[in-house]
BALOBA-1460 file (C-alpha; in Angstrom, 3 decimals):
// residues 392
<rec num="1" residu="m" x="-106.828" y="6.034" z="96.186"/>
<rec num="2" residu="g" x="-103.328" y="5.181" z="95.098"/>
<rec num="3" residu="g" x="-101.874" y="1.756" z="94.988"/>
<rec num="4" residu="s" x="-100.543" y="2.162" z="98.515"/>
<rec num="5" residu="g" x="-103.977" y="2.913" z="99.874"/>
<rec num="6" residu="k" x="-103.268" y="6.622" z="100.226"/>
<rec num="7" residu="i" x="-105.532" y="9.294" z="98.820"/>
<rec num="8" residu="e" x="-103.315" y="10.585" z="96.029"/>
<rec num="9" residu="f" x="-104.232" y="14.257" z="96.027"/>
<rec num="10" residu="a" x="-103.751" y="14.510" z="99.815"/>
<rec num="11" residu="n" x="-100.381" y="12.798" z="99.588"/>
<rec num="12" residu="t" x="-99.340" y="15.153" z="96.772"/>
<rec num="13" residu="l" x="-100.413" y="18.127" z="98.859"/>
<rec num="14" residu="r" x="-98.189" y="16.906" z="101.669"/>
<rec num="15" residu="g" x="-95.237" y="17.081" z="99.297"/>
<rec num="16" residu="i" x="-96.236" y="20.553" z="98.092"/>
<rec num="17" residu="a" x="-96.565" y="21.705" z="101.719"/>
<rec num="18" residu="a" x="-93.036" y="20.493" z="102.485"/>
<rec num="19" residu="l" x="-91.676" y="22.340" z="99.455"/>
<rec num="20" residu="s" x="-93.561" y="25.503" z="100.443"/>
<rec num="21" residu="v" x="-92.056" y="25.507" z="103.951"/>
<rec num="22" residu="i" x="-88.542" y="24.979" z="102.555"/>
<rec num="23" residu="v" x="-89.001" y="27.937" z="100.190"/>
<rec num="24" residu="a" x="-90.340" y="30.094" z="103.025"/>
<rec num="25" residu="h" x="-87.380" y="29.486" z="105.306"/>
<rec num="26" residu="y" x="-84.464" y="29.295" z="102.870"/>
<rec num="27" residu="f" x="-85.614" y="31.849" z="100.285"/>
<rec num="28" residu="d" x="-87.408" y="34.338" z="102.537"/>
<rec num="29" residu="v" x="-86.860" y="34.221" z="106.305"/>
<rec num="30" residu="y" x="-83.102" y="33.683" z="106.067"/>
<rec num="31" residu="w" x="-82.719" y="36.803" z="103.879"/>
<rec num="32" residu="t" x="-85.375" y="39.114" z="105.275"/>
<rec num="33" residu="s" x="-85.409" y="38.282" z="109.017"/>
<rec num="34" residu="p" x="-81.765" y="38.311" z="110.185"/>
<rec num="35" residu="v" x="-82.778" y="38.899" z="113.821"/>
<rec num="36" residu="t" x="-84.909" y="35.740" z="113.815"/>
<rec num="37" residu="v" x="-82.117" y="33.716" z="112.185"/>
<rec num="38" residu="s" x="-79.549" y="35.070" z="114.651"/>
<rec num="39" residu="a" x="-81.776" y="34.136" z="117.603"/>
<rec num="40" residu="l" x="-82.412" y="30.606" z="116.331"/>
<rec num="41" residu="t" x="-78.780" y="29.855" z="115.410"/>
<rec num="42" residu="n" x="-77.048" y="31.834" z="118.181"/>
<rec num="43" residu="a" x="-74.853" y="33.315" z="115.424"/>
<rec num="44" residu="p" x="-73.846" y="36.981" z="115.103"/>
<rec num="45" residu="l" x="-76.415" y="39.206" z="113.441"/>
<rec num="46" residu="l" x="-75.851" y="39.479" z="109.699"/>
<rec num="47" residu="n" x="-77.660" y="42.050" z="107.585"/>
<rec num="48" residu="h" x="-77.677" y="41.121" z="103.921"/>
<rec num="49" residu="q" x="-76.729" y="44.194" z="101.917"/>
<rec num="50" residu="e" x="-78.191" y="42.768" z="98.709"/>
<rec num="51" residu="i" x="-80.710" y="40.003" z="98.253"/>
<rec num="52" residu="p" x="-79.887" y="37.761" z="95.274"/>
<rec num="53" residu="v" x="-82.070" y="38.278" z="92.194"/>
<rec num="54" residu="f" x="-83.343" y="34.689" z="92.159"/>
<rec num="55" residu="v" x="-84.392" y="35.032" z="95.796"/>
<rec num="56" residu="s" x="-86.230" y="38.279" z="95.068"/>
<rec num="57" residu="a" x="-88.045" y="36.592" z="92.175"/>
<rec num="58" residu="i" x="-89.332" y="33.838" z="94.452"/>
<rec num="59" residu="q" x="-90.518" y="36.470" z="96.935"/>
<rec num="60" residu="l" x="-92.800" y="38.098" z="94.356"/>
<rec num="61" residu="f" x="-95.857" y="36.385" z="95.844"/>
<rec num="62" residu="k" x="-95.239" y="38.251" z="99.085"/>
<rec num="63" residu="y" x="-96.704" y="41.283" z="97.357"/>
<rec num="64" residu="l" x="-99.973" y="39.327" z="97.231"/>
<rec num="65" residu="n" x="-99.692" y="38.956" z="101.004"/>
<rec num="66" residu="l" x="-99.010" y="35.221" z="100.685"/>
<rec num="67" residu="n" x="-96.720" y="33.762" z="103.322"/>
<rec num="68" residu="y" x="-95.189" y="30.535" z="102.019"/>
<rec num="69" residu="g" x="-94.595" y="29.172" z="105.533"/>
<rec num="70" residu="a" x="-98.169" y="29.725" z="106.753"/>
<rec num="71" residu="f" x="-99.490" y="28.358" z="103.441"/>
<rec num="72" residu="g" x="-97.440" y="25.172" z="103.870"/>
<rec num="73" residu="v" x="-98.382" y="24.713" z="107.534"/>
<rec num="74" residu="g" x="-102.033" y="25.303" z="106.592"/>
<rec num="75" residu="l" x="-101.823" y="22.499" z="104.035"/>
<rec num="76" residu="f" x="-100.197" y="20.180" z="106.591"/>
<rec num="77" residu="f" x="-102.980" y="20.902" z="109.107"/>
<rec num="78" residu="l" x="-105.727" y="20.311" z="106.502"/>
<rec num="79" residu="v" x="-104.182" y="17.039" z="105.336"/>
<rec num="80" residu="s" x="-104.014" y="15.855" z="108.961"/>
<rec num="81" residu="g" x="-107.612" y="16.859" z="109.548"/>
<rec num="82" residu="f" x="-108.610" y="15.024" z="106.375"/>
<rec num="83" residu="v" x="-106.807" y="11.707" z="107.038"/>
<rec num="84" residu="i" x="-107.218" y="11.339" z="110.814"/>
<rec num="85" residu="p" x="-110.935" y="10.355" z="110.570"/>
<rec num="86" residu="i" x="-109.860" y="7.617" z="108.133"/>
<rec num="87" residu="s" x="-107.425" y="6.252" z="110.732"/>
<rec num="88" residu="l" x="-110.057" y="6.398" z="113.459"/>
<rec num="89" residu="e" x="-112.556" y="4.494" z="111.310"/>
<rec num="90" residu="r" x="-110.059" y="1.719" z="110.539"/>
<rec num="91" residu="k" x="-108.342" y="1.429" z="113.934"/>
<rec num="92" residu="g" x="-109.221" y="1.179" z="117.591"/>
<rec num="93" residu="v" x="-108.240" y="3.952" z="119.986"/>
<rec num="94" residu="a" x="-105.170" y="2.074" z="121.268"/>
<rec num="95" residu="d" x="-104.033" y="1.364" z="117.699"/>
<rec num="96" residu="f" x="-104.538" y="4.990" z="116.743"/>
<rec num="97" residu="i" x="-102.632" y="6.378" z="119.751"/>
<rec num="98" residu="v" x="-99.687" y="4.011" z="119.410"/>
<rec num="99" residu="n" x="-99.516" y="4.651" z="115.670"/>
<rec num="100" residu="r" x="-99.437" y="8.427" z="116.192"/>
<rec num="101" residu="v" x="-96.858" y="8.185" z="119.001"/>
<rec num="102" residu="l" x="-94.531" y="5.972" z="116.950"/>
<rec num="103" residu="r" x="-94.988" y="8.220" z="113.929"/>
<rec num="104" residu="i" x="-94.156" y="11.457" z="115.738"/>
<rec num="105" residu="f" x="-91.745" y="10.813" z="118.598"/>
<rec num="106" residu="p" x="-88.858" y="8.684" z="117.240"/>
<rec num="107" residu="t" x="-88.427" y="10.865" z="114.138"/>
<rec num="108" residu="y" x="-88.701" y="14.056" z="116.152"/>
<rec num="109" residu="v" x="-86.165" y="12.889" z="118.758"/>
<rec num="110" residu="v" x="-83.594" y="12.136" z="116.026"/>
<rec num="111" residu="g" x="-84.416" y="15.349" z="114.161"/>
<rec num="112" residu="f" x="-84.130" y="17.486" z="117.265"/>
<rec num="113" residu="g" x="-80.811" y="15.811" z="118.010"/>
<rec num="114" residu="i" x="-79.596" y="17.036" z="114.610"/>
<rec num="115" residu="t" x="-80.828" y="20.539" z="115.485"/>
<rec num="116" residu="l" x="-78.788" y="20.444" z="118.696"/>
<rec num="117" residu="l" x="-75.679" y="19.306" z="116.788"/>
<rec num="118" residu="a" x="-76.142" y="22.218" z="114.386"/>
<rec num="119" residu="l" x="-76.383" y="24.632" z="117.304"/>
<rec num="120" residu="l" x="-73.211" y="23.168" z="118.822"/>
<rec num="121" residu="l" x="-71.499" y="23.703" z="115.464"/>
<rec num="122" residu="s" x="-72.657" y="27.300" z="115.444"/>
<rec num="123" residu="c" x="-71.352" y="27.877" z="118.971"/>
<rec num="124" residu="y" x="-67.985" y="26.358" z="118.040"/>
<rec num="125" residu="y" x="-67.590" y="28.182" z="114.716"/>
<rec num="126" residu="f" x="-68.671" y="31.621" z="115.982"/>
<rec num="127" residu="d" x="-67.046" y="31.120" z="119.391"/>
<rec num="128" residu="v" x="-70.186" y="31.848" z="121.414"/>
<rec num="129" residu="s" x="-71.599" y="30.244" z="124.557"/>
<rec num="130" residu="w" x="-74.316" y="27.609" z="124.661"/>
<rec num="131" residu="m" x="-77.636" y="29.356" z="125.275"/>
<rec num="132" residu="y" x="-80.060" y="26.705" z="126.588"/>
<rec num="133" residu="s" x="-80.303" y="25.013" z="129.968"/>
<rec num="134" residu="r" x="-80.336" y="21.225" z="130.383"/>
<rec num="135" residu="d" x="-84.006" y="21.304" z="131.387"/>
<rec num="136" residu="e" x="-84.987" y="23.327" z="128.311"/>
<rec num="137" residu="v" x="-83.281" y="20.781" z="126.063"/>
<rec num="138" residu="l" x="-84.771" y="17.739" z="127.813"/>
<rec num="139" residu="i" x="-88.265" y="19.232" z="127.775"/>
<rec num="140" residu="h" x="-87.954" y="19.911" z="124.059"/>
<rec num="141" residu="f" x="-87.309" y="16.236" z="123.300"/>
<rec num="142" residu="i" x="-90.929" y="15.450" z="124.181"/>
<rec num="143" residu="p" x="-93.401" y="17.342" z="121.950"/>
<rec num="144" residu="g" x="-96.382" y="18.463" z="124.003"/>
<rec num="145" residu="l" x="-94.433" y="19.366" z="127.136"/>
<rec num="146" residu="r" x="-92.739" y="22.581" z="126.037"/>
<rec num="147" residu="d" x="-95.788" y="24.777" z="125.817"/>
<rec num="148" residu="l" x="-97.374" y="23.275" z="128.952"/>
<rec num="149" residu="l" x="-94.203" y="24.044" z="130.915"/>
<rec num="150" residu="w" x="-93.749" y="27.407" z="129.167"/>
<rec num="151" residu="s" x="-90.256" y="26.673" z="127.946"/>
<rec num="152" residu="r" x="-88.451" y="28.366" z="125.072"/>
<rec num="153" residu="n" x="-88.950" y="27.158" z="121.508"/>
<rec num="154" residu="i" x="-85.528" y="25.931" z="120.383"/>
<rec num="155" residu="d" x="-86.167" y="24.646" z="116.890"/>
<rec num="156" residu="g" x="-88.951" y="26.988" z="115.801"/>
<rec num="157" residu="i" x="-91.221" y="24.174" z="114.525"/>
<rec num="158" residu="v" x="-92.268" y="22.100" z="117.538"/>
<rec num="159" residu="w" x="-95.367" y="24.264" z="118.055"/>
<rec num="160" residu="t" x="-97.043" y="22.606" z="115.052"/>
<rec num="161" residu="l" x="-96.496" y="19.150" z="116.553"/>
<rec num="162" residu="e" x="-97.996" y="20.423" z="119.815"/>
<rec num="163" residu="v" x="-101.099" y="21.479" z="117.868"/>
<rec num="164" residu="e" x="-101.257" y="18.113" z="116.093"/>
<rec num="165" residu="l" x="-100.964" y="16.144" z="119.341"/>
<rec num="166" residu="k" x="-103.790" y="18.108" z="120.944"/>
<rec num="167" residu="f" x="-105.931" y="17.506" z="117.863"/>
<rec num="168" residu="y" x="-105.172" y="13.768" z="118.049"/>
<rec num="169" residu="i" x="-106.183" y="13.631" z="121.704"/>
<rec num="170" residu="i" x="-109.465" y="15.387" z="120.998"/>
<rec num="171" residu="c" x="-110.190" y="12.990" z="118.130"/>
<rec num="172" residu="a" x="-109.392" y="9.965" z="120.304"/>
<rec num="173" residu="l" x="-111.717" y="11.214" z="123.032"/>
<rec num="174" residu="f" x="-114.590" y="11.495" z="120.567"/>
<rec num="175" residu="v" x="-113.724" y="8.390" z="118.527"/>
<rec num="176" residu="t" x="-117.299" y="7.103" z="118.755"/>
<rec num="177" residu="l" x="-118.596" y="10.100" z="116.827"/>
<rec num="178" residu="f" x="-115.936" y="9.686" z="114.170"/>
<rec num="179" residu="k" x="-116.649" y="5.975" z="113.746"/>
<rec num="180" residu="r" x="-120.346" y="6.743" z="113.281"/>
<rec num="181" residu="g" x="-119.554" y="9.522" z="110.825"/>
<rec num="182" residu="s" x="-121.679" y="11.826" z="112.971"/>
<rec num="183" residu="i" x="-121.760" y="15.516" z="112.069"/>
<rec num="184" residu="s" x="-121.970" y="16.165" z="115.808"/>
<rec num="185" residu="v" x="-118.158" y="16.224" z="115.785"/>
<rec num="186" residu="f" x="-118.394" y="19.806" z="114.510"/>
<rec num="187" residu="v" x="-119.796" y="20.925" z="117.848"/>
<rec num="188" residu="i" x="-116.231" y="20.393" z="119.114"/>
<rec num="189" residu="p" x="-114.608" y="23.332" z="117.243"/>
<rec num="190" residu="v" x="-117.508" y="25.579" z="118.290"/>
<rec num="191" residu="f" x="-116.960" y="24.628" z="121.920"/>
<rec num="192" residu="i" x="-113.188" y="25.191" z="121.592"/>
<rec num="193" residu="a" x="-113.779" y="28.591" z="119.968"/>
<rec num="194" residu="l" x="-116.173" y="29.676" z="122.727"/>
<rec num="195" residu="i" x="-113.688" y="28.763" z="125.464"/>
<rec num="196" residu="g" x="-110.946" y="30.506" z="123.455"/>
<rec num="197" residu="a" x="-113.044" y="33.653" z="123.153"/>
<rec num="198" residu="y" x="-113.707" y="33.749" z="126.882"/>
<rec num="199" residu="a" x="-109.999" y="33.116" z="127.620"/>
<rec num="200" residu="s" x="-109.012" y="36.006" z="125.334"/>
<rec num="201" residu="i" x="-111.446" y="38.339" z="127.102"/>
<rec num="202" residu="v" x="-110.180" y="37.572" z="130.610"/>
<rec num="203" residu="l" x="-106.532" y="37.275" z="129.604"/>
<rec num="204" residu="p" x="-105.541" y="40.941" z="130.237"/>
<rec num="205" residu="e" x="-106.999" y="40.781" z="133.746"/>
<rec num="206" residu="y" x="-104.931" y="37.762" z="134.741"/>
<rec num="207" residu="g" x="-101.847" y="39.252" z="133.101"/>
<rec num="208" residu="e" x="-101.730" y="41.702" z="135.977"/>
<rec num="209" residu="s" x="-103.002" y="39.543" z="138.837"/>
<rec num="210" residu="n" x="-102.157" y="35.876" z="138.208"/>
<rec num="211" residu="a" x="-99.120" y="35.072" z="136.086"/>
<rec num="212" residu="w" x="-99.592" y="31.287" z="136.363"/>
<rec num="213" residu="l" x="-103.164" y="31.399" z="135.084"/>
<rec num="214" residu="y" x="-102.176" y="33.930" z="132.403"/>
<rec num="215" residu="i" x="-99.619" y="31.453" z="131.012"/>
<rec num="216" residu="k" x="-102.128" y="28.574" z="131.085"/>
<rec num="217" residu="l" x="-104.700" y="30.633" z="129.212"/>
<rec num="218" residu="l" x="-102.112" y="31.502" z="126.568"/>
<rec num="219" residu="t" x="-101.209" y="27.823" z="126.317"/>
<rec num="220" residu="f" x="-104.848" y="27.099" z="125.446"/>
<rec num="221" residu="i" x="-105.535" y="30.100" z="123.196"/>
<rec num="222" residu="y" x="-102.524" y="29.695" z="120.908"/>
<rec num="223" residu="p" x="-103.211" y="26.149" z="119.595"/>
<rec num="224" residu="a" x="-107.018" y="26.425" z="119.871"/>
<rec num="225" residu="k" x="-107.441" y="28.412" z="116.684"/>
<rec num="226" residu="f" x="-105.312" y="25.980" z="114.702"/>
<rec num="227" residu="i" x="-107.274" y="23.013" z="116.057"/>
<rec num="228" residu="v" x="-110.443" y="24.707" z="114.806"/>
<rec num="229" residu="f" x="-108.716" y="25.135" z="111.445"/>
<rec num="230" residu="m" x="-107.793" y="21.443" z="111.349"/>
<rec num="231" residu="f" x="-111.468" y="20.569" z="111.654"/>
<rec num="232" residu="l" x="-111.864" y="22.059" z="108.187"/>
<rec num="233" residu="g" x="-109.940" y="19.015" z="106.963"/>
<rec num="234" residu="v" x="-112.473" y="16.823" z="108.762"/>
<rec num="235" residu="v" x="-115.316" y="18.730" z="107.078"/>
<rec num="236" residu="l" x="-113.781" y="18.133" z="103.649"/>
<rec num="237" residu="y" x="-113.255" y="14.434" z="104.413"/>
<rec num="238" residu="y" x="-116.916" y="14.105" z="105.391"/>
<rec num="239" residu="y" x="-117.896" y="15.585" z="102.040"/>
<rec num="240" residu="h" x="-115.347" y="13.487" z="100.133"/>
<rec num="241" residu="s" x="-116.654" y="10.279" z="101.735"/>
<rec num="242" residu="g" x="-120.326" y="11.155" z="101.177"/>
<rec num="243" residu="k" x="-121.202" y="11.792" z="104.817"/>
<rec num="244" residu="m" x="-122.260" y="15.397" z="104.182"/>
<rec num="245" residu="s" x="-124.026" y="17.223" z="101.346"/>
<rec num="246" residu="l" x="-122.425" y="20.088" z="99.477"/>
<rec num="247" residu="l" x="-124.684" y="22.593" z="101.232"/>
<rec num="248" residu="k" x="-123.866" y="21.331" z="104.737"/>
<rec num="249" residu="t" x="-120.191" y="21.157" z="103.846"/>
<rec num="250" residu="s" x="-120.217" y="24.762" z="102.656"/>
<rec num="251" residu="l" x="-122.051" y="26.046" z="105.729"/>
<rec num="252" residu="v" x="-119.872" y="24.151" z="108.230"/>
<rec num="253" residu="s" x="-116.708" y="25.177" z="106.380"/>
<rec num="254" residu="i" x="-117.657" y="28.839" z="106.436"/>
<rec num="255" residu="g" x="-118.494" y="28.521" z="110.138"/>
<rec num="256" residu="c" x="-115.220" y="26.842" z="111.066"/>
<rec num="257" residu="f" x="-113.078" y="29.240" z="109.068"/>
<rec num="258" residu="s" x="-114.947" y="32.230" z="110.499"/>
<rec num="259" residu="l" x="-114.288" y="30.969" z="114.014"/>
<rec num="260" residu="f" x="-110.600" y="30.414" z="113.179"/>
<rec num="261" residu="a" x="-110.237" y="33.911" z="111.733"/>
<rec num="262" residu="a" x="-112.133" y="35.564" z="114.587"/>
<rec num="263" residu="m" x="-109.988" y="33.812" z="117.200"/>
<rec num="264" residu="w" x="-106.859" y="35.140" z="115.501"/>
<rec num="265" residu="v" x="-108.071" y="38.653" z="114.796"/>
<rec num="266" residu="h" x="-109.466" y="39.169" z="118.293"/>
<rec num="267" residu="g" x="-106.898" y="37.121" z="120.187"/>
<rec num="268" residu="p" x="-103.580" y="38.049" z="121.797"/>
<rec num="269" residu="e" x="-101.742" y="37.497" z="118.484"/>
<rec num="270" residu="k" x="-103.840" y="39.888" z="116.436"/>
<rec num="271" residu="n" x="-100.683" y="41.659" z="115.228"/>
<rec num="272" residu="t" x="-100.005" y="38.596" z="113.008"/>
<rec num="273" residu="a" x="-103.609" y="38.244" z="111.820"/>
<rec num="274" residu="t" x="-102.582" y="38.955" z="108.221"/>
<rec num="275" residu="l" x="-101.471" y="35.310" z="108.109"/>
<rec num="276" residu="v" x="-105.154" y="34.330" z="108.051"/>
<rec num="277" residu="y" x="-105.051" y="35.146" z="104.330"/>
<rec num="278" residu="s" x="-102.354" y="32.524" z="103.736"/>
<rec num="279" residu="y" x="-104.391" y="29.896" z="105.587"/>
<rec num="280" residu="a" x="-107.389" y="30.851" z="103.457"/>
<rec num="281" residu="m" x="-105.260" y="30.297" z="100.355"/>
<rec num="282" residu="a" x="-104.189" y="26.883" z="101.702"/>
<rec num="283" residu="l" x="-107.864" y="25.985" z="102.190"/>
<rec num="284" residu="t" x="-108.701" y="27.167" z="98.672"/>
<rec num="285" residu="f" x="-105.820" y="25.168" z="97.217"/>
<rec num="286" residu="f" x="-106.866" y="22.049" z="99.147"/>
<rec num="287" residu="v" x="-110.464" y="22.326" z="97.891"/>
<rec num="288" residu="f" x="-109.217" y="22.782" z="94.343"/>
<rec num="289" residu="a" x="-107.081" y="19.621" z="94.655"/>
<rec num="290" residu="m" x="-110.026" y="17.673" z="96.083"/>
<rec num="291" residu="v" x="-112.376" y="18.761" z="93.301"/>
<rec num="292" residu="w" x="-109.818" y="18.199" z="90.525"/>
<rec num="293" residu="p" x="-107.652" y="15.326" z="91.882"/>
<rec num="294" residu="t" x="-106.441" y="14.425" z="88.386"/>
<rec num="295" residu="c" x="-104.280" y="17.580" z="88.529"/>
<rec num="296" residu="f" x="-102.572" y="16.225" z="91.670"/>
<rec num="297" residu="q" x="-101.884" y="12.631" z="90.728"/>
<rec num="298" residu="s" x="-98.942" y="10.744" z="92.115"/>
<rec num="299" residu="n" x="-95.522" y="11.499" z="90.620"/>
<rec num="300" residu="r" x="-91.957" y="10.795" z="91.652"/>
<rec num="301" residu="i" x="-91.115" y="14.295" z="92.882"/>
<rec num="302" residu="t" x="-94.150" y="14.921" z="95.066"/>
<rec num="303" residu="d" x="-94.176" y="11.291" z="96.252"/>
<rec num="304" residu="f" x="-90.570" y="11.649" z="97.381"/>
<rec num="305" residu="l" x="-91.253" y="14.988" z="99.093"/>
<rec num="306" residu="a" x="-94.388" y="13.562" z="100.732"/>
<rec num="307" residu="s" x="-92.521" y="10.493" z="102.021"/>
<rec num="308" residu="i" x="-89.799" y="12.624" z="103.661"/>
<rec num="309" residu="s" x="-92.074" y="15.565" z="104.526"/>
<rec num="310" residu="y" x="-92.113" y="14.971" z="108.282"/>
<rec num="311" residu="p" x="-88.335" y="14.468" z="108.861"/>
<rec num="312" residu="l" x="-87.693" y="17.303" z="106.389"/>
<rec num="313" residu="y" x="-89.983" y="19.588" z="108.355"/>
<rec num="314" residu="v" x="-88.264" y="18.623" z="111.618"/>
<rec num="315" residu="i" x="-84.625" y="19.085" z="110.583"/>
<rec num="316" residu="h" x="-84.515" y="21.721" z="107.838"/>
<rec num="317" residu="g" x="-84.938" y="24.919" z="109.870"/>
<rec num="318" residu="v" x="-82.188" y="25.604" z="112.400"/>
<rec num="319" residu="a" x="-79.722" y="23.161" z="110.822"/>
<rec num="320" residu="g" x="-80.213" y="24.776" z="107.425"/>
<rec num="321" residu="y" x="-79.854" y="28.280" z="108.835"/>
<rec num="322" residu="v" x="-76.621" y="27.352" z="110.606"/>
<rec num="323" residu="v" x="-75.033" y="25.903" z="107.491"/>
<rec num="324" residu="l" x="-76.187" y="28.830" z="105.347"/>
<rec num="325" residu="r" x="-74.813" y="31.278" z="107.886"/>
<rec num="326" residu="i" x="-71.413" y="29.546" z="108.003"/>
<rec num="327" residu="l" x="-71.202" y="29.263" z="104.199"/>
<rec num="328" residu="f" x="-72.064" y="32.942" z="103.888"/>
<rec num="329" residu="d" x="-69.338" y="33.773" z="106.401"/>
<rec num="330" residu="l" x="-66.900" y="31.719" z="104.310"/>
<rec num="331" residu="g" x="-67.787" y="33.742" z="101.222"/>
<rec num="332" residu="v" x="-69.554" y="30.955" z="99.317"/>
<rec num="333" residu="a" x="-71.898" y="32.262" z="96.589"/>
<rec num="334" residu="p" x="-75.596" y="32.430" z="97.643"/>
<rec num="335" residu="l" x="-76.806" y="30.163" z="94.845"/>
<rec num="336" residu="v" x="-74.199" y="27.512" z="95.665"/>
<rec num="337" residu="s" x="-74.964" y="27.786" z="99.404"/>
<rec num="338" residu="l" x="-78.697" y="27.381" z="98.896"/>
<rec num="339" residu="f" x="-78.231" y="24.435" z="96.570"/>
<rec num="340" residu="a" x="-75.907" y="22.735" z="99.028"/>
<rec num="341" residu="v" x="-78.234" y="23.269" z="101.982"/>
<rec num="342" residu="v" x="-81.352" y="22.067" z="100.130"/>
<rec num="343" residu="v" x="-79.521" y="18.915" z="99.013"/>
<rec num="344" residu="m" x="-78.234" y="18.392" z="102.555"/>
<rec num="345" residu="a" x="-81.714" y="18.748" z="104.057"/>
<rec num="346" residu="l" x="-83.274" y="16.373" z="101.506"/>
<rec num="347" residu="y" x="-80.561" y="13.730" z="101.993"/>
<rec num="348" residu="i" x="-80.649" y="13.802" z="105.809"/>
<rec num="349" residu="s" x="-84.455" y="13.656" z="105.747"/>
<rec num="350" residu="w" x="-84.358" y="10.659" z="103.391"/>
<rec num="351" residu="v" x="-81.932" y="8.857" z="105.712"/>
<rec num="352" residu="i" x="-84.155" y="9.542" z="108.745"/>
<rec num="353" residu="h" x="-87.183" y="8.373" z="106.759"/>
<rec num="354" residu="i" x="-85.485" y="5.102" z="105.825"/>
<rec num="355" residu="c" x="-83.707" y="4.422" z="109.114"/>
<rec num="356" residu="v" x="-86.167" y="5.816" z="111.695"/>
<rec num="357" residu="e" x="-89.586" y="6.746" z="110.338"/>
<rec num="358" residu="n" x="-90.252" y="3.579" z="108.303"/>
<rec num="359" residu="p" x="-89.096" y="1.160" z="111.036"/>
<rec num="360" residu="s" x="-91.254" y="3.034" z="113.587"/>
<rec num="361" residu="q" x="-94.303" y="2.623" z="111.370"/>
<rec num="362" residu="r" x="-93.535" y="-1.037" z="110.741"/>
<rec num="363" residu="l" x="-93.263" y="-1.573" z="114.493"/>
<rec num="364" residu="a" x="-96.696" y="-0.032" z="115.044"/>
<rec num="365" residu="k" x="-98.243" y="-2.283" z="112.391"/>
<rec num="366" residu="c" x="-96.405" y="-5.345" z="113.756"/>
<rec num="367" residu="l" x="-97.679" y="-4.778" z="117.297"/>
<rec num="368" residu="f" x="-101.291" y="-4.803" z="116.208"/>
<rec num="369" residu="r" x="-100.907" y="-7.494" z="113.578"/>
<rec num="370" residu="k" x="-99.676" y="-9.868" z="116.278"/>
<rec num="371" residu="k" x="-102.543" y="-8.874" z="118.567"/>
<rec num="372" residu="v" x="-100.233" y="-7.498" z="121.233"/>
<rec num="373" residu="l" x="-102.048" y="-4.245" z="121.886"/>
<rec num="374" residu="p" x="-105.672" y="-5.008" z="120.959"/>
<rec num="375" residu="l" x="-105.796" y="-7.033" z="124.174"/>
<rec num="376" residu="v" x="-105.953" y="-3.675" z="125.970"/>
<rec num="377" residu="s" x="-109.246" y="-2.756" z="124.322"/>
<rec num="378" residu="e" x="-110.576" y="-6.336" z="124.632"/>
<rec num="379" residu="f" x="-109.703" y="-6.659" z="128.334"/>
<rec num="380" residu="p" x="-112.910" y="-5.116" z="129.765"/>
<rec num="381" residu="q" x="-115.037" y="-7.437" z="127.607"/>
<rec num="382" residu="q" x="-113.008" y="-10.465" z="128.735"/>
<rec num="383" residu="i" x="-113.503" y="-9.512" z="132.363"/>
<rec num="384" residu="k" x="-117.212" y="-9.180" z="131.770"/>
<rec num="385" residu="q" x="-117.367" y="-12.627" z="130.189"/>
<rec num="386" residu="q" x="-115.314" y="-14.307" z="132.925"/>
<rec num="387" residu="t" x="-117.030" y="-12.719" z="135.902"/>
<rec num="388" residu="p" x="-119.648" y="-15.078" z="137.404"/>
<rec num="389" residu="p" x="-123.173" y="-13.735" z="137.647"/>
<rec num="390" residu="p" x="-124.167" y="-12.282" z="141.015"/>
<rec num="391" residu="p" x="-126.162" y="-14.580" z="143.343"/>
<rec num="392" residu="r" x="-129.888" y="-14.279" z="143.091"/>
């Protein structure tokens, strides 16, 4: 543990994950996927005639089939799976839920607002029409609604928050098992995988006969495999805290990853199943960090990246693409453009962290320190104590 009470290697991995996602989007996707960038920014399609040498050098790992973005997201999911049981052991359900809500929603609302401003800038600069309806925008402000209502993904990153929220809900529902440190929690990913497998089997049938049910099945199948993957973080926490032996940890880990991979390979997104390799590399990297934590001790760079990792993740994508696209159109050199956009993303994320994320977390701690919200969990017991016994 670090001085702040955080597990140092996990906090360092959060910073590495943020850096990995930045590299994926600014040094890969922007240059190699112009159609994707055009769709996200509503800017005219731009095909890069020549990719800068320094960008090509960073892309060398792609020849090893490593996707930086999937690797970074995999690390984020594993860190969440690892630390959530700690929160559940220390807090009540109400405390946990309020803490998660105040951590995710205020920062995301501000970050998504910045994404919308960037899209407005793109529409103004390139003289194009606004492309989203009012309902699509409003729905997007509340992570967890978009996929349920089958609305378009505007910022390209909200899907990961939707997965996280579903994972949090599942953990809260089975809080008793987590507090006991019971290995029965690993029946949950098996159950999810079985439902996902059945949904994938019947999916083609409903695609032709029942569009509503088809959409609902897809809404379950897509995040289900990532929730199973997040339970790998729980497995590793159980081992780290002495709740499971090395043998049990190895067997459960192999089982969970096999379910995750099978759900992807045999699911409706099997055309992207090569990304399983990048998630496997994220798992390997996480295990390495857990076994040799001295290699991942706290330092200023990773601590800074870890502290701003969430706002950075929220705002860097579309806003960064828009600014890069405009700078490219103005003839600014690629190296200068990338440097400017990275600095911009880091600075805005730091401001959001200081002005929004930190105050939100302090509010959550203040509410429970003053015993405002624990009364909710104590209320049933108070009623029981105050209710007179029934007449004999």
